[in-house]
C-alpha positions in Angstrom: 0.0 0.0 0.0 2.8 2.4 0.9 4.6 1.5 -2.3 1.5 2.3 -4.3 1.1 5.7 -2.6 4.7 6.6 -3.2 4.3 5.6 -6.9 1.2 7.8 -7.2 3.0 10.8 -5.5 6.0 10.3 -7.7 3.9 10.2 -10.8 2.1 13.4 -9.7 5.4 15.2 -9.1 6.7 14.1 -12.4 3.6 15.4 -14.1 3.9 18.8 -12.3 7.5 19.0 -13.3 6.6 18.3 -17.0 3.9 20.9 -16.8 6.3 23.5 -15.4 8.9 22.7 -18.0 6.3 23.1 -20.8 5.2 26.4 -19.4 8.8 27.7 -19.2 9.4 26.4 -22.8 6.3 28.2 -24.0 7.3 31.4 -22.4 10.8 31.2 -23.9 9.3 30.6 -27.3 7.0 33.5 -26.9 9.8 35.7 -25.8 11.9 34.6 -28.8 9.1 35.4 -31.1 8.6 38.9 -29.7 12.4 39.6 -29.8 12.5 38.5 -33.5 9.7 40.9 -34.3 11.4 43.8 -32.5 14.8 43.1 -34.2 13.1 42.8 -37.6 11.3 46.1 -37.1 14.5 47.9 -36.0 16.5 46.4 -38.8 14.0 47.5 -41.5 13.6 51.0 -40.1 17.4 51.4 -39.7 18.0 50.4 -43.4 15.2 52.8 -44.5 16.6 55.7 -42.4 20.2 55.0 -43.5 19.3 56.5 -46.9 17.8 59.6 -45.2 20.7 60.3 -42.9 22.1 63.2 -45.0 18.8 65.1 -44.7 18.7 64.4 -40.9 22.3 65.5 -40.5 21.4 68.9 -42.0 19.0 69.5 -39.1 21.4 68.1 -36.5 24.2 70.5 -37.7 22.0 73.7 -37.3 23.2 74.4 -33.7 26.8 74.8 -34.9 26.1 76.7 -38.2 27.0 80.0 -36.6 30.5 78.7 -35.7 31.2 77.9 -39.3 32.3 74.3 -38.4 31.9 71.1 -40.3 32.1 67.5 -39.3 35.3 65.5 -39.7 36.1 61.8 -39.4 39.3 60.3 -38.1 39.2 56.7 -39.3 38.3 54.9 -42.5 35.1 53.4 -41.1 33.9 56.3 -39.0 31.8 57.8 -41.8 29.9 54.5 -42.3 29.6 53.7 -38.6 28.3 57.2 -37.7 25.7 57.1 -40.4 24.5 53.6 -39.3 24.6 54.6 -35.6 22.4 57.7 -36.3 19.9 55.7 -38.3 19.8 53.0 -35.6 19.2 55.6 -32.8 16.4 57.3 -34.6 14.8 53.9 -35.6 14.7 52.9 -32.0 13.1 56.2 -30.9 10.4 56.0 -33.7 9.6 52.4 -32.8 9.3 52.9 -29.0 5.5 52.4 -29.1 5.7 49.2 -31.1 8.6 47.9 -28.9 6.5 48.6 -25.8 3.5 47.0 -27.5 5.5 43.8 -28.0 6.6 43.8 -24.4 3.0 44.2 -23.2 1.9 41.4 -25.5 4.4 39.2 -23.8 3.5 40.1 -20.2 -0.2 40.8 -21.0 -1.6 37.3 -20.1 -0.3 37.8 -16.6 -2.1 41.1 -16.1 -5.6 41.9 -14.9 -8.0 43.7 -17.2 -7.8 46.9 -15.2 -4.0 46.8 -15.3 -3.9 46.3 -19.0 -6.3 49.3 -19.5 -4.1 51.6 -17.4 -0.8 50.4 -19.1 -2.2 50.9 -22.6 -3.4 54.4 -21.6 0.2 55.1 -20.4 1.5 54.2 -23.8 -0.4 57.0 -25.4 1.5 59.5 -23.2 5.0 58.0 -23.1 6.0 58.8 -26.6 4.7 62.4 -26.6 6.4 63.0 -23.3 9.7 61.6 -24.6 9.4 63.7 -27.8 8.6 66.8 -25.7 11.7 66.3 -23.6 13.9 65.6 -26.6 12.6 68.7 -28.5 13.2 70.8 -25.3 16.7 69.5 -25.1 17.5 70.1 -28.7 16.2 73.7 -28.9 16.9 74.9 -25.4 19.8 72.9 -24.0 22.0 71.9 -26.9 22.6 75.4 -28.3 23.6 76.6 -24.8 25.9 73.7 -24.1 27.6 73.9 -27.5 28.1 77.6 -27.2 29.8 77.2 -23.9 31.9 74.2 -24.9 33.1 75.5 -28.3 33.7 79.1 -27.1 35.6 77.9 -24.0 37.8 75.5 -26.1 38.2 78.0 -28.9 40.3 80.3 -26.7 43.3 78.0 -26.9 42.5 75.3 -29.5 41.1 75.2 -33.0 37.8 73.3 -32.9 37.5 70.3 -35.3 34.3 68.3 -34.6 34.2 64.5 -34.9 30.8 63.7 -36.6 30.5 60.6 -34.5 31.2 62.3 -31.2 28.9 65.2 -32.0 26.0 62.9 -32.9 26.5 60.8 -29.8 26.6 64.0 -27.7 23.3 65.3 -29.2 21.7 61.8 -28.9 22.7 61.4 -25.2 21.6 64.9 -24.2 18.2 64.8 -26.0 17.5 61.2 -25.0 18.3 62.1 -21.3 15.8 64.9 -21.4 13.3 62.7 -23.2 13.6 59.9 -20.5 13.3 62.6 -17.8 10.0 63.8 -19.2 8.6 60.2 -19.2 9.3 59.6 -15.5 6.2 61.5 -14.4 4.1 59.4 -16.8 5.3 56.2 -15.2 4.9 57.6 -11.7 1.3 58.7 -12.4 0.2 55.4 -13.9 2.0 53.4 -11.3 0.0 55.5 -8.8 -3.2 54.6 -10.6 -2.4 50.9 -10.3 -1.7 51.4 -6.6 1.9 50.2 -7.0 3.3 53.6 -6.1 2.1 56.0 -3.4 2.8 59.7 -2.8 4.0 58.8 0.7 6.4 56.2 -0.7 7.7 58.7 -3.2 8.3 61.4 -0.6 10.4 58.9 1.5 12.8 58.4 -1.5 12.4 61.9 -3.0 15.9 63.0 -2.1 17.4 59.8 -3.5 15.5 60.1 -6.8 16.3 63.8 -7.3 20.0 63.4 -6.4 20.3 60.4 -8.8 18.6 62.4 -11.6 20.9 65.4 -11.0 24.0 63.2 -10.8 23.1 61.6 -14.1 22.5 65.0 -15.6 25.8 66.3 -14.3 27.6 63.3 -16.0 26.0 64.2 -19.4 26.1 68.0 -19.2 29.4 69.9 -19.0 28.5 73.5 -18.1 26.5 75.0 -15.3 24.1 76.9 -17.5 22.9 73.8 -19.2 22.8 72.0 -15.9 20.4 74.6 -14.4 18.3 74.7 -17.6 17.7 70.9 -17.3 17.5 70.7 -13.5 14.7 73.2 -13.1 12.1 71.6 -15.4 13.1 68.1 -14.2 12.5 69.0 -10.6 9.3 70.9 -11.3 7.9 67.9 -13.4 8.9 65.5 -10.6 7.1 67.5 -7.9 4.0 68.0 -10.1 3.9 64.2 -10.6 3.9 63.7 -6.8 1.0 66.1 -6.5 -0.9 64.3 -9.3 -0.3 60.9 -7.6 -1.6 62.3 -4.4 -4.7 63.6 -6.2 -5.3 60.2 -7.7 -5.1 58.6 -4.2 -7.6 61.1 -2.8 -10.0 60.3 -5.6 -9.6 56.6 -5.0 -10.1 57.1 -1.2 -13.3 59.1 -1.9 -14.6 56.5 -4.4 -14.0 53.7 -1.9 -15.6 55.7 0.9 -18.7 56.4 -1.3 -18.9 52.7 -2.2 -18.7 51.6 1.5 -21.4 54.1 2.6 
C-alpha cells in the first residue's frame, strides 16, 4: 500500500515537473518570437533611415552653423559607422510604441483587465512625453551647451568636430531629457495601479532627485545647461507627486462612497 502511494505521488510530481517545463518552454518561445519581431522592425527601419541620414544631419548641424564648423572623421570606417549609428538611434526612438506593445503582448496574459487598461493608456502619453523632452533638449539645452563648450575651447585650440562624437553627444543629451520627461508618466500610472504611493515617493524623493541630478551632471558639462535641465526636471517630478496624491484622494473618496 505504501509503495502504491509513493508511486502515485512520484507520478504526480513528475507530471507537475513536466507541466512546469512546458510552461517555461512556451514562455521562452513567446519571448523569442517577440524579440525576433522587435529586431526585424528595428532592422527594416534602420535600413530605410540610412538612406535619409544626409537630410537628418542637415538638421542636426544647425546648432553649430554660426560657428562655421563642419564634421570630420578620423578613421576609414567612422563615416559609415556614424551614419549607421544615427539611423539606428532614430529607428529605436520611432519604434518605441511598437517595442512597448510587443513587451506588453508578452507580459499581458499575466495582467488583470484593469492593469492592461491603465498600461495601454500610459503608452499614449509616453512617446509624446519623450518627444517633448527631446525637443526641449534640442532647442533649449543643446545650443547653450555647444556655445559654452566651443567658445571655451576656442580660446586656446582650433575646434574640429568629430561627426560621430557630435551625434552621440546630441543623442545622449536629448535622450536624457526625453527619458526625464517620461518619468512623471510612469509615476502617475503606477499610482493609478496602486503600486506607487505619494507617501512612498516622498520617502525616497531626495534619492530620486539626487540620482537624476548626478546623471544630468555626467552628461552636461556646463553650469548653464545643468540649471536649464534641472529646473524643469525638478518641477515635473514635484508635479507628478501632486498628481499621484490627487489620484489617491479620488480613490479614497470613491472607496468611501462605495462603502457608505
